[in-house]
C-alpha distance (Angstrom), angle and dihedral (degrees) to the residues before:
residue distance angle dihedral
X1 . . .
X2 3.77 . .
X3 3.75 125.1 .
X4 3.80 115.3 -98.9
X5 3.81 110.6 -107.9
X6 3.79 109.8 -146.9
X7 3.81 97.9 -167.3
X8 3.81 94.4 53.3
X9 3.77 109.1 29.7
X10 3.79 106.2 28.8
X11 3.82 128.4 12.6
X12 3.81 95.0 -147.0
X13 3.79 131.5 79.9
X14 3.80 92.8 -126.3
X15 3.77 138.9 21.0
X16 3.77 143.2 73.8
X17 3.79 134.7 -103.9
X18 3.78 142.8 162.2
X19 3.80 125.6 -119.5
X20 3.82 130.9 160.2
X21 3.79 92.5 -2.6
X22 3.79 95.3 -55.3
X23 3.78 133.1 97.8
X24 3.79 127.5 -137.4
X25 3.81 120.3 -155.0
X26 3.79 131.2 -174.7
X27 3.80 129.9 167.4
X28 3.82 135.4 164.8
X29 3.79 109.9 -125.3
X30 3.81 109.0 148.1
X31 3.81 92.9 155.0
X32 3.80 94.6 59.3
X33 3.79 125.1 85.1
X34 3.82 97.7 -154.0
X35 3.80 126.1 20.7
X36 3.79 122.2 -172.4
X37 3.79 136.4 172.7
X38 3.79 112.9 -123.2
X39 3.81 111.5 -155.3
X40 3.80 108.9 -157.4
X41 3.83 96.6 -157.3
X42 3.78 92.6 51.1
X43 3.77 96.9 38.4
X44 3.77 92.3 -138.5
X45 3.78 141.1 104.0
X46 3.81 130.3 -126.8
X47 3.79 121.8 -153.5
X48 3.82 114.6 -123.9
X49 3.80 126.8 -141.0
X50 3.80 118.1 -119.0
X51 3.81 127.5 -145.8
X52 3.79 129.6 -158.2
X53 3.84 93.2 -90.4
X54 3.78 93.1 56.2
X55 3.79 96.5 -102.7
X56 3.79 114.9 142.5
X57 3.78 118.9 -156.5
X58 3.79 142.5 174.5
X59 3.79 142.5 175.3
X60 3.82 115.9 -147.8
X61 3.80 123.3 -172.4
X62 3.81 129.3 -143.2
X63 3.80 94.7 34.9
X64 3.80 126.0 143.6
X65 3.78 131.8 -157.8
X66 3.79 111.5 -97.7
X67 3.80 95.4 43.9
X68 3.80 115.2 127.0
X69 3.78 129.5 -131.9
X70 3.78 145.1 169.2
X71 3.77 133.9 -163.0
X72 3.77 114.7 -111.2
X73 3.81 110.7 -144.9
X74 3.79 111.1 -168.1
X75 3.80 88.5 -34.0
X76 3.83 98.5 -42.5
X77 3.82 118.6 105.9
X78 3.79 127.8 -138.5
X79 3.79 138.0 167.2
X80 3.79 118.2 -98.0
X81 3.85 110.2 -86.6
X82 3.84 87.0 -141.4
X83 3.80 93.7 41.7
X84 3.78 113.2 156.0
X85 3.81 93.7 -155.8
X86 3.81 133.9 23.7
X87 3.83 105.7 -178.2
X88 3.82 92.6 178.8
X89 3.79 99.4 35.1
X90 3.82 131.7 -101.6
X91 3.79 94.2 -45.0
X92 3.82 92.6 54.5
X93 3.77 132.6 77.4
X94 3.80 122.9 -77.4
X95 3.80 120.0 -112.1
X96 3.78 125.0 -134.2
X97 3.80 116.2 -126.7
X98 3.79 132.3 -167.0
X99 3.78 113.2 -93.6
X100 3.80 87.8 -120.2
X101 3.78 107.3 54.8
X102 3.78 102.5 -177.5
X103 3.80 142.2 12.3
X104 3.77 96.8 -126.4
X105 3.81 122.5 -143.7
X106 3.80 96.8 -176.1
X107 3.80 96.4 88.7
X108 3.82 92.3 133.4
X109 3.80 91.7 56.9
X110 3.79 108.9 106.0
X111 3.79 98.7 -170.5
X112 3.78 130.8 -117.1
X113 3.79 139.7 -62.9
X114 3.81 126.8 -175.1
X115 3.85 102.5 -109.3
X116 3.78 110.7 95.4
X117 3.80 97.0 9.8
X118 3.80 124.9 144.6
X119 3.81 108.7 -167.7
X120 3.81 123.9 -149.9
X121 3.81 115.3 -165.3
X122 3.79 115.6 -155.4
X123 3.78 141.0 167.5
X124 3.79 109.9 -133.6
X125 3.79 94.3 -147.5
X126 3.80 96.8 54.7
X127 3.80 106.4 28.1
X128 3.80 89.6 82.4
X129 3.80 131.3 20.6
X130 3.79 89.7 -116.9
X131 3.81 90.4 52.7
X132 3.80 95.9 -153.3
X133 3.80 141.1 122.1
X134 3.81 89.2 -115.5
X135 3.81 92.2 54.4
X136 3.81 90.9 54.7
X137 3.79 92.0 62.2
X138 3.81 93.4 71.8
X139 3.82 90.0 58.5
X140 3.80 97.4 52.6
X141 3.84 93.7 91.6
X142 3.81 89.6 54.3
X143 3.81 92.4 50.0
X144 3.80 89.8 47.8
X145 3.82 91.4 52.6
X146 3.78 89.3 47.8
X147 3.80 90.9 57.5
X148 3.81 100.3 -108.8
X149 3.80 114.1 153.2
X150 3.81 102.4 173.3
X151 3.81 128.7 36.6
X152 3.79 115.0 -154.3
X153 3.81 111.7 -157.7
X154 3.78 115.8 -153.5
X155 3.83 109.3 -124.2
X156 3.79 112.7 -49.0
X157 3.82 100.7 -178.1
X158 3.80 117.7 124.1
X159 3.80 114.3 -82.7
X160 3.80 136.7 175.3
X161 3.82 116.7 -91.2
X162 3.79 137.9 23.7
X163 3.80 96.7 -71.7
X164 3.78 140.6 4.7
X165 3.80 139.7 153.8
X166 3.81 84.4 -100.6
X167 3.79 100.0 -117.0
X168 3.82 91.0 108.3
X169 3.79 93.4 65.4
X170 3.81 120.0 149.8
X171 3.83 102.9 177.7
X172 3.82 106.6 50.5
X173 3.82 94.0 177.3
X174 3.82 95.5 53.5
X175 3.82 119.9 71.5
X176 3.81 110.8 -130.4
X177 3.78 105.9 -86.7
X178 3.81 92.3 -136.5
X179 3.81 89.7 63.7
X180 3.80 93.7 51.2
X181 3.78 142.3 -89.4
X182 3.81 125.2 -51.2
X183 3.80 88.2 -104.7
X184 3.80 90.3 54.2
X185 3.79 89.2 53.0
X186 3.82 87.6 52.6
X187 3.80 90.0 50.3
X188 3.82 91.4 52.2
X189 3.82 93.8 48.5
X190 3.79 91.2 47.6
X191 3.82 91.4 49.5
X192 3.80 90.1 50.0
X193 3.80 91.6 51.1
X194 3.80 91.6 48.5
X195 3.81 87.2 52.3
X196 3.81 90.5 51.4
X197 3.82 96.4 -106.9
X198 3.80 126.7 122.9
X199 3.80 125.0 -141.2
X200 3.80 129.5 -146.7
X201 3.80 129.5 174.6
X202 3.79 131.2 -139.0
X203 3.81 109.4 -122.3
X204 3.79 129.0 -165.1
X205 3.80 113.4 -150.7
X206 3.82 98.1 153.5
X207 3.82 97.0 75.2
X208 3.79 144.1 -10.0
X209 3.78 129.6 -126.4
X210 3.82 120.0 -87.7
X211 3.82 96.0 -122.0
X212 3.79 126.0 62.0
X213 3.81 90.3 10.8
X214 3.80 108.7 134.4
X215 3.81 100.0 157.4
X216 3.79 92.5 115.1
X217 3.81 89.9 59.8
X218 3.79 88.5 62.2
X219 3.80 91.8 43.5
X220 3.82 132.9 -19.0
X221 3.80 86.2 -149.9
X222 3.80 89.8 79.5
X223 3.80 84.2 83.4
X224 3.78 130.6 59.1
X225 3.78 125.3 -117.0
X226 3.83 90.9 -163.4
X227 3.80 105.5 44.6
X228 3.79 126.7 62.5
X229 3.81 126.3 -169.2
X230 3.79 132.7 -168.6
X231 3.81 86.3 -92.9
X232 3.82 99.2 48.5
X233 3.79 131.1 -91.7
X234 3.77 115.4 17.7
X235 3.78 123.8 -122.8
X236 3.81 112.2 -90.3
X237 3.80 101.5 -111.7
X238 3.79 98.6 145.4
X239 3.80 109.2 21.5
X240 3.81 133.0 90.1
X241 3.81 113.3 -46.2
X242 3.82 91.6 6.6
X243 3.82 93.4 140.3
X244 3.82 97.0 85.8
X245 3.80 90.0 42.0
X246 3.80 91.9 54.5
X247 3.80 89.5 46.0
X248 3.81 91.4 51.6
X249 3.81 93.0 58.2
X250 3.80 99.3 33.4
X251 3.79 90.0 48.6
X252 3.80 87.3 52.3
X253 3.80 89.7 58.0
X254 3.79 90.1 48.4
X255 3.81 91.3 46.3
X256 3.80 94.1 53.1
X257 3.78 91.7 48.6
X258 3.79 97.8 42.3
X259 3.81 101.6 38.0
X260 3.83 100.3 34.7
X261 3.81 97.1 32.0
X262 3.79 90.4 -126.6
X263 3.79 113.7 175.1
X264 3.77 94.1 -134.9
X265 3.77 144.6 -56.3
X266 3.77 141.4 -88.1
X267 3.81 105.1 -140.8
X268 3.79 115.6 -147.3
X269 3.83 122.6 -131.4
X270 3.80 98.0 -15.8
X271 3.81 89.5 -176.6
X272 3.82 87.1 70.2
X273 3.82 92.7 57.3
X274 3.79 93.9 94.1
X275 3.77 113.9 -162.2
X276 3.79 122.0 157.2
X277 3.80 93.0 176.3
X278 3.78 134.4 80.2
X279 2.94 133.1 -75.1
X280 3.77 93.7 33.2
X281 3.80 114.6 -123.0
X282 3.81 91.8 -112.9
X283 3.80 93.1 48.9
X284 3.80 89.4 54.4
X285 3.80 91.6 44.5
X286 3.80 91.1 50.5
X287 3.79 93.0 54.1
X288 3.79 97.1 42.5
X289 3.80 94.9 44.3
X290 3.80 91.3 53.0
X291 3.78 89.8 49.4
X292 3.80 89.6 51.3
X293 3.81 89.7 54.6
X294 3.79 91.1 59.7
X295 3.79 111.3 -168.0
X296 3.79 92.6 -6.5
X297 3.79 117.5 94.6
X298 3.80 119.1 -132.2
X299 3.79 137.1 -167.3
X300 3.78 125.0 -133.1
X301 3.81 114.3 -162.0
X302 3.79 122.0 -172.6
X303 3.75 134.8 -158.3
X304 3.80 106.5 -142.1
X305 3.78 116.7 170.5
X306 3.84 95.6 -170.1
X307 3.83 88.9 56.2
X308 3.77 97.7 -130.9
X309 3.80 113.9 172.4
X310 3.80 88.7 -150.9
X311 3.80 81.9 92.0
X312 3.80 90.2 68.1
X313 3.79 98.9 37.2
X314 3.83 114.0 107.1
X315 3.79 116.2 -103.4
X316 3.81 92.1 -119.1
X317 3.80 88.0 58.2
X318 3.79 95.2 51.2
X319 3.79 97.2 -90.6
X320 3.78 135.1 120.0
X321 3.80 95.9 -109.5
X322 3.81 99.2 -128.0
X323 3.80 120.0 153.3
X324 3.80 99.8 -141.0
X325 3.80 145.5 -0.3
X326 3.79 133.4 -150.4
X327 3.81 111.8 -105.9
X328 3.80 108.7 -143.8
X329 3.81 89.6 178.2
X330 3.79 92.2 72.9
X331 3.79 92.0 48.8
X332 3.79 94.3 46.7
X333 3.80 94.6 47.3
X334 3.81 90.5 46.9
X335 3.78 92.4 48.3
X336 3.79 91.6 53.1
X337 3.80 90.4 46.1
X338 3.81 91.5 51.6
X339 3.81 99.5 41.7
X340 3.80 106.2 23.3
X341 3.81 89.2 -134.5
X342 3.81 120.4 129.6
X343 3.78 94.2 177.7
X344 3.80 121.7 142.0
X345 3.77 117.3 -14.2
X346 3.81 90.8 -1.4
X347 3.81 91.0 72.1
X348 3.82 95.2 102.1
X349 3.82 94.2 54.3
X350 3.79 127.0 83.2
X351 3.81 100.6 -168.0
X352 3.79 91.7 -138.3
X353 3.78 121.5 155.0
X354 3.79 88.2 -115.4
X355 3.81 90.8 56.1
X356 3.80 91.5 51.5
X357 3.79 92.3 47.9
X358 3.81 90.3 48.0
X359 3.80 89.1 60.4
X360 3.79 89.1 57.7
X361 3.76 92.8 47.4
X362 3.81 100.0 39.9
X363 3.81 109.9 18.0
X364 3.80 104.3 -139.1
X365 3.80 118.7 43.7
X366 3.79 93.6 -159.0
X367 3.79 106.7 60.0
X368 3.79 99.3 157.7
X369 3.80 102.9 -37.5
X370 3.79 123.7 134.2
X371 3.78 111.3 -85.2
X372 3.78 109.1 -154.4
X373 3.81 95.4 -165.5
X374 3.80 90.2 65.5
X375 3.82 96.6 25.8
X376 3.79 91.3 -126.8
X377 3.78 142.9 85.1
X378 3.78 114.1 -81.7
X379 3.78 137.2 -161.3
X380 3.78 134.9 9.8
X381 3.77 133.6 -110.6
X382 3.78 118.3 -77.3
X383 3.80 109.7 -142.7
X384 3.79 122.7 152.7
X385 3.81 96.9 -11.0
X386 3.82 107.4 132.7
X387 3.78 119.1 -109.1
X388 3.80 91.0 -123.7
X389 3.80 87.2 63.9
X390 3.81 90.9 72.4
X391 3.80 117.4 74.2
X392 3.81 113.0 -149.7
X393 3.78 125.4 -163.9
X394 3.80 142.1 166.6
X395 3.80 92.4 -154.9
X396 3.80 136.5 20.0
X397 3.78 135.6 166.3
X398 3.82 90.8 -95.3
X399 3.76 98.2 46.4
X400 3.80 96.2 44.4
X401 3.78 90.6 43.4
X402 3.80 91.8 51.0
X403 3.80 93.3 57.6
X404 3.80 124.7 89.9
X405 3.77 105.5 -73.8
X406 3.80 92.8 -8.7
X407 3.79 91.6 -77.2
X408 3.77 119.9 -179.6
X409 3.80 124.4 -130.0
X410 3.82 95.1 -95.8
X411 3.79 88.8 59.1
X412 3.81 92.1 59.2
X413 3.81 103.0 31.9
X414 3.80 139.1 42.0
X415 3.79 119.9 -90.3
X416 3.82 95.4 -123.7
X417 3.81 93.3 56.5
X418 3.81 91.1 46.0
X419 3.81 90.5 52.5
X420 3.80 91.3 49.5
X421 3.80 94.1 47.6
X422 3.80 90.3 47.1
X423 3.81 87.5 62.3
X424 3.79 88.9 57.9
X425 3.80 90.5 49.7
X426 3.80 96.9 47.8
X427 3.81 98.9 39.4
X428 3.81 98.9 41.2
X429 3.81 118.5 105.8
X430 3.80 93.5 -114.1
X431 3.81 122.7 87.9
X432 3.82 109.1 -86.5
X433 3.79 121.8 -139.6
X434 3.81 124.5 -162.0
X435 3.79 120.6 -159.2
X436 3.80 112.9 -137.4
X437 3.79 112.8 -82.9
X438 3.79 93.3 10.4
X439 3.78 90.9 106.9
X440 3.81 94.7 60.8
X441 3.79 97.1 33.7
X442 3.79 96.5 -107.6
X443 3.81 109.4 -156.4
X444 3.80 94.0 -153.7
X445 3.82 115.0 108.1
X446 3.79 122.5 -130.3
X447 3.81 106.9 -148.2
X448 3.78 123.3 163.7
X449 3.81 111.1 -81.5
X450 3.78 137.5 176.5
X451 3.78 135.5 166.2
X452 3.80 110.1 -115.6
X453 3.80 91.5 -170.7
X454 3.79 92.7 -140.4
X455 3.81 93.3 -54.2
X456 3.80 99.2 134.8
X457 3.79 93.0 -177.0
X458 3.78 90.7 57.7
X459 3.82 91.4 42.5
X460 3.80 91.5 53.1
X461 3.82 91.4 50.3
X462 3.82 90.8 50.8
X463 3.80 92.2 49.2
X464 3.79 91.6 48.9
X465 3.79 91.0 47.6
X466 3.79 92.1 53.1
X467 3.81 92.6 45.5
X468 3.80 90.9 50.0
X469 3.80 92.0 48.8
X470 3.81 98.2 48.7
X471 3.80 90.5 44.2
X472 3.80 87.9 79.9
X473 3.81 84.0 78.4
X474 3.80 109.9 76.5
X475 3.81 91.7 -149.9
X476 3.81 91.1 54.8
X477 3.80 96.5 43.1
X478 3.78 97.0 81.0
X479 3.77 121.1 100.5
X480 3.79 91.0 -117.6
X481 3.82 93.1 52.5
X482 3.79 92.6 46.7
X483 3.79 89.7 49.6
X484 3.83 88.5 53.5
X485 3.80 91.9 56.0
X486 3.80 111.0 104.7
X487 3.79 114.8 -111.6
X488 3.84 103.5 -103.6
X489 3.82 90.1 -147.9
X490 3.81 96.8 48.7
X491 3.80 115.3 107.7
X492 3.82 89.9 -135.2
X493 3.82 91.2 60.4
X494 3.77 89.4 61.9
X495 3.81 94.3 40.7
X496 3.81 92.8 52.9
X497 3.80 90.1 54.1
X498 3.82 93.4 60.6
X499 3.80 113.6 111.7
X500 3.78 130.0 -144.6
X501 3.82 106.8 -147.2
X502 3.81 93.5 166.9
X503 3.80 99.1 106.1
X504 3.79 107.7 24.8
X505 3.81 103.1 98.6
X506 3.79 92.6 102.3
X507 3.80 100.3 32.8
X508 3.84 111.3 133.6
X509 3.80 94.1 -116.1
X510 3.81 90.9 46.2
X511 3.81 88.3 55.9
X512 3.78 89.6 52.4
X513 3.80 92.5 52.2
X514 3.80 92.6 44.8
X515 3.80 93.0 49.4
X516 3.79 94.1 46.7
X517 3.78 92.5 48.8
X518 3.79 89.3 51.0
X519 3.80 89.2 51.3
X520 3.81 88.3 48.3
X521 3.80 90.5 56.5
X522 3.78 98.6 41.8
X523 3.81 107.2 40.6
X524 3.83 106.3 81.1
X525 3.80 95.1 -148.5
X526 3.81 91.5 53.6
X527 3.80 95.9 39.4
X528 3.82 90.8 53.2
X529 3.85 90.6 70.9
X530 3.80 92.8 -151.9
X531 3.79 118.1 152.5
X532 3.79 91.9 -162.8
X533 3.82 91.1 65.1
X534 3.80 91.0 66.2
X535 3.80 127.4 95.8
X536 3.79 123.3 -179.1
X537 3.81 132.4 -153.6
X538 3.81 118.4 -174.6
X539 3.80 117.6 -147.6
X540 3.81 94.5 179.1
X541 3.81 140.3 -39.4
X542 3.80 91.7 -64.9
X543 3.79 103.7 33.6
X544 3.78 133.0 61.9
X545 3.80 141.4 162.8
X546 3.80 117.5 -137.2
X547 3.78 118.4 -169.2
X548 3.80 129.3 -169.9
X549 3.81 107.8 -151.3
X550 3.78 105.4 -157.9
X551 3.84 104.3 145.6
X552 3.78 109.5 -108.5
X553 3.81 91.7 5.9
X554 3.78 104.8 63.9
X555 3.81 119.3 160.8
X556 3.82 127.7 -164.3
X557 3.81 120.6 -160.0
X558 3.79 117.3 -170.9
X559 3.81 114.0 -164.2
X560 3.78 123.1 -172.9
X561 3.79 119.0 172.1
X562 3.80 92.4 171.4
X563 3.81 136.1 59.8
X564 3.81 125.0 -46.9
X565 3.79 114.1 -67.1
X566 3.79 116.2 -150.4
X567 3.78 126.4 -170.5
X568 3.78 97.8 19.8
X569 3.81 112.3 -158.8
X570 3.77 106.2 -89.7
X571 3.80 86.7 -154.7
X572 3.81 89.1 76.2
X573 3.82 99.6 114.1
X574 3.80 95.7 -151.0
X575 3.80 93.8 64.9
X576 3.79 92.1 56.0
X577 3.81 111.8 119.8
X578 3.80 115.8 -102.4
X579 3.81 114.5 -106.8
X580 3.84 112.5 -64.9
X581 3.80 92.0 -9.4
X582 3.77 140.5 82.7
X583 3.78 133.7 -132.6
X584 3.79 114.0 -104.9
X585 3.77 130.4 -173.3
X586 3.80 113.0 -98.6
X587 3.81 109.1 160.5
X588 3.80 139.7 4.5
X589 3.79 131.7 -171.7
X590 3.81 87.9 -143.4
X591 3.80 94.0 65.5
X592 3.81 107.6 134.5
X593 3.81 87.5 -128.4
X594 3.80 86.6 70.5
X595 3.80 95.1 45.9
X596 3.80 92.6 -92.8
X597 3.79 129.3 139.6
X598 3.80 96.1 -113.3
X599 3.79 139.7 -71.1
X600 3.78 123.0 -73.3
X601 3.79 115.8 -170.6
X602 3.82 106.8 -133.2
X603 3.80 89.4 -152.9
X604 3.80 104.1 80.5
X605 3.81 100.5 -179.9
X606 3.83 101.1 -75.8
X607 3.81 94.7 -15.0
X608 3.78 128.6 76.4
X609 3.79 130.1 -138.1
X610 3.78 123.3 -176.4
X611 3.83 113.2 -153.7
X612 3.79 115.6 -139.8
X613 3.81 125.0 -103.6
X614 3.76 90.3 8.9
X615 3.78 142.4 116.4
X616 3.80 118.8 -150.4
X617 3.78 129.2 -172.6
X618 3.80 121.0 -153.7
X619 3.79 127.8 -171.1
X620 3.80 130.9 -168.1
X621 3.79 114.8 -95.2
X622 3.78 128.4 -151.5
X623 3.82 122.5 -131.6
X624 3.79 93.8 -83.7
X625 3.77 91.7 57.0
X626 3.81 99.6 46.7
X627 3.78 94.5 94.0
X628 3.78 91.0 53.2
X629 3.80 90.5 47.5
X630 3.78 92.2 53.2
X631 3.81 91.8 49.1
X632 3.82 90.9 46.7
X633 3.81 95.8 -123.7
X634 3.84 109.2 173.1
X635 3.80 93.2 -157.7
X636 3.80 93.6 135.9
X637 3.80 89.3 53.7
X638 3.79 90.9 58.7
X639 3.80 91.6 47.7
X640 3.78 91.5 52.7
X641 3.78 90.8 51.9
X642 3.78 98.5 47.3
X643 3.80 100.1 40.8
X644 3.81 113.0 102.1
X645 3.80 118.5 -104.5
X646 3.77 120.7 -103.7
């Protein structure tokens, strides 16, 4: 047997593949005396060669794709930690795949960058009843018409059980077998690219799931003795022998991007990726992942609860080199505005119109102020970071899942206020994200779910974990509320979360999203995504005027989440007409086409009236349009809705 040559045969530190009738294997197992490859079809084991770093490698001839193998560690057999395919789950054997997975037809696709993106977060297992990559393909035309540009898949790595949110993955290289084969994932990504939509995947590098996780058998040094996370020991990114560990996860990012043509990653809980060394793990990942993409551009989006802009700072300036971060501040302020509740981690938010507008103007709300919920200072100053680098959302898997019963926003707020706040989300300069089903008002909940597989000990620990987590909310801490929480390990909890997106193209709320996203693309002041163009005037705690000041392309958004306001102060400078023109009604969230009660033009001749629970967009008119503006004719609104999508 010849030693596996990483630079020539396989560009990753670990893994196995087939090329030219031979198979290459490489695994890091420094803690094991003897490592062998067990080939299921042949019923025999092959001894692997070990190098000084603890990598074991082998080259075996006369091997075909589809054959199954395990690594034998001192007589005990386990799946490959870097397995590319686990047809029977983490406990089963690994399957060999051809080095070249797919004959790609998306050669004209140049990748993705953050400006202009509209993100759509979905869970493969519940977006369709089939719950597969293949089933998603039929819905790409709908998402394209909606205005989605980037699909974000919740974690797709192999996990134990029939279903899960995905954050308990244990084989990050292998797509979950219940969603489909690696080739079917390729087919979905290719179809999305041909439809003009990018695809990124949520990855979890801060921990692994508790079941089917055998990394420590290969080496206990995969895990840190110094850093603890909310899920147990941290990943060893900066301790002794951390090099192969870093390579394992960074290579996974490169693998997903290179082999599946993904357009980037959403990186879970970056604050739990503890690294006291230099370069930081994420800085190295950012550089290597972009190199793996070649000429394609990719986007790297981080979740960072402390809100540290080091995420967005370029690597050559000491940052981590990510392209965007989730902004929980916008969600939390919106949630308080829509529900009135400041329970739990919403306690530091007021939900005022000014707070919402401040998110549009400044990105983070907390930029170093004292945060009473955590009894510490939170956030860092936002300076020249681009607006598109902040991802705003009204719903996400976490925030819906953390509510009582996994209820969506429409279940806890009124429809008119949700429509109005959606305008703020979709027209703001930051990158908007829509959580699957949000755009048509899906009634299905999205609570946390996992398949315990009959393991009652594991099921009890999951139930206790969920009860402990939601108990931070006073309203959910009572025995009655906890009893009302769906059992995360009950099959029905998963089944109730399944969506039915088959007949939603013309739903009223879908129309609203589609129209607003068209406006987002076509109005230059909105499409520019520049925070510095925005001015804000606050009428009261519930009402605000937001004006985009792009010369010749001004836009005025009036948001009122309270009662009707008559006789607005004409001294408010933002409602002054642009030079030589006059504000005219363009769009209203209360259009009956969206399920509203009818449009009221806020411009009543020379007086102003702000309808309650409504968002209204006004544009400057020229002389020919002044009569229409004074009569309040929303003719441009109708044109925007009926014109075909790009």
